[in-house]
C-alpha positions as CSV (number, residue, x, y, z in Angstrom):
1,M,-60.3,10.4,-11.8
2,F,-62.7,13.1,-13.0
3,P,-60.7,15.9,-14.8
4,F,-63.7,18.1,-15.2
5,A,-64.4,18.1,-11.4
6,A,-61.2,20.0,-10.7
7,S,-62.5,23.3,-12.2
8,S,-61.1,26.5,-10.9
9,G,-64.3,28.4,-11.8
10,P,-66.9,29.6,-9.4
11,G,-69.0,27.0,-7.5
12,P,-72.7,26.5,-7.9
13,A,-73.5,28.8,-4.9
14,A,-71.5,31.7,-6.3
15,I,-73.2,31.3,-9.7
16,L,-76.6,31.4,-8.0
17,Y,-75.6,34.5,-6.0
18,E,-74.4,36.1,-9.2
19,I,-77.7,35.3,-11.0
20,A,-79.6,36.7,-7.9
21,A,-77.5,39.9,-8.0
22,T,-78.1,40.4,-11.7
23,L,-81.9,39.8,-11.2
24,T,-81.9,42.3,-8.4
25,A,-80.1,44.9,-10.6
26,L,-82.7,44.2,-13.3
27,G,-85.5,44.6,-10.8
28,H,-84.0,47.9,-9.5
29,F,-83.7,49.2,-13.1
30,T,-87.3,48.2,-13.8
31,F,-88.4,50.0,-10.6
32,L,-86.7,53.1,-11.9
33,L,-88.3,52.8,-15.3
34,F,-91.7,52.5,-13.5
35,I,-91.0,55.7,-11.6
36,V,-90.1,57.6,-14.7
37,F,-92.7,56.2,-17.1
38,G,-95.4,54.7,-14.8
39,A,-97.9,57.4,-15.6
40,W,-98.8,55.6,-18.9
41,L,-99.9,52.7,-16.8
42,G,-101.5,54.9,-14.1
43,G,-103.5,56.8,-16.7
44,R,-105.4,53.6,-17.5
45,S,-105.9,52.1,-14.1
46,R,-106.6,53.6,-10.7
47,R,-104.5,50.9,-8.9
48,W,-101.5,51.6,-11.1
49,K,-101.9,55.3,-10.6
50,Y,-101.8,55.0,-6.8
51,L,-99.0,52.6,-6.8
52,H,-97.0,54.8,-9.2
53,I,-97.6,58.0,-7.1
54,A,-96.4,56.1,-4.0
55,C,-93.3,54.9,-5.8
56,M,-92.6,58.4,-7.2
57,G,-92.9,59.8,-3.7
58,Y,-90.5,57.1,-2.3
59,G,-88.1,57.9,-5.1
60,V,-88.1,61.6,-4.4
61,L,-87.6,60.9,-0.6
62,I,-84.6,58.6,-1.5
63,E,-83.0,61.5,-3.4
64,V,-83.9,64.4,-1.1
65,F,-82.7,62.7,2.1
66,Y,-79.9,60.8,0.4
67,W,-81.1,57.4,1.6
68,V,-79.9,54.2,0.2
69,C,-82.5,52.0,-1.4
70,P,-82.8,48.5,0.2
71,L,-82.4,47.0,-3.2
72,T,-78.9,48.5,-3.3
73,Y,-78.0,46.8,0.0
74,L,-79.4,43.5,-1.3
75,E,-77.6,43.7,-4.6
76,Q,-74.2,44.5,-3.0
77,A,-74.6,41.7,-0.5
78,L,-75.4,39.3,-3.3
79,W,-72.4,40.4,-5.3
80,R,-70.1,39.9,-2.3
81,K,-71.5,36.4,-1.7
82,A,-70.9,35.7,-5.4
83,G,-67.3,36.6,-4.8
84,R,-67.4,39.7,-6.9
85,G,-66.8,42.4,-4.3
86,S,-67.4,45.7,-6.0
87,Y,-69.0,46.2,-9.4
88,D,-66.6,44.5,-11.7
89,E,-69.2,42.2,-13.2
90,S,-70.1,41.2,-16.8
91,F,-71.7,43.4,-19.5
92,V,-75.4,43.5,-18.5
93,P,-75.0,44.1,-14.7
94,Y,-72.1,46.5,-15.3
95,Y,-74.3,48.8,-17.5
96,L,-77.3,48.4,-15.4
97,N,-75.3,49.6,-12.4
98,K,-74.0,52.5,-14.5
99,L,-77.6,53.5,-15.2
100,I,-78.9,53.0,-11.7
101,Y,-76.0,54.5,-9.7
102,L,-75.3,57.7,-11.6
103,E,-72.2,59.6,-10.6
104,A,-73.8,63.0,-10.5
105,P,-74.0,65.8,-7.9
106,Q,-76.8,65.3,-5.4
107,W,-78.6,68.5,-6.3
108,S,-78.9,67.3,-9.9
109,L,-80.4,64.0,-8.8
110,I,-82.9,65.9,-6.6
111,L,-83.8,68.2,-9.5
112,A,-84.3,65.2,-11.8
113,A,-86.5,63.4,-9.3
114,V,-88.6,66.5,-8.8
115,A,-88.9,67.0,-12.6
116,V,-90.0,63.4,-13.1
117,L,-92.6,63.8,-10.3
118,A,-93.8,67.1,-11.8
119,V,-94.2,65.7,-15.4
120,N,-96.0,62.6,-14.2
121,L,-98.4,64.6,-11.9
122,L,-99.1,67.0,-14.8
123,L,-99.9,64.0,-17.0
124,Y,-102.3,62.7,-14.3
125,A,-103.9,66.1,-14.0
126,R,-104.3,66.4,-17.8
127,W,-105.8,62.9,-18.1
128,S,-108.2,63.4,-15.2
129,R,-109.8,66.3,-17.0
130,R,-110.6,64.5,-20.3
131,P,-114.1,63.3,-20.8
132,A,-114.9,59.7,-20.0
133,A,-114.8,57.3,-22.9
134,C,-118.1,55.6,-23.9
């Protein structure tokens, strides 16, 4: 009776889970960008500075102790509910996952996390010594 109703594509729930998984991956990537580049916000606002330092500390702990970020668990659960299983998704989520979940030795990830922390703390130290603007 309704030929378009017999679609073999994913149902509305699967599509919603896929959208949620993609948004979670975007949020995860945004969080990583904030950890790496957040000093530029923190240099202008004390609130951003403290939030950024806390996020950097959390990021270093994740790498040093090889914990799994809760966003990773959420994202994987959403992909499974969307019927995707592992990461065989479309263009944007695929490349976001490649950026977020680097296949590198643990020591190099720890070194990168410590380097990001050091550079950002040096920026904060440098900015704290400049004279106050009038």
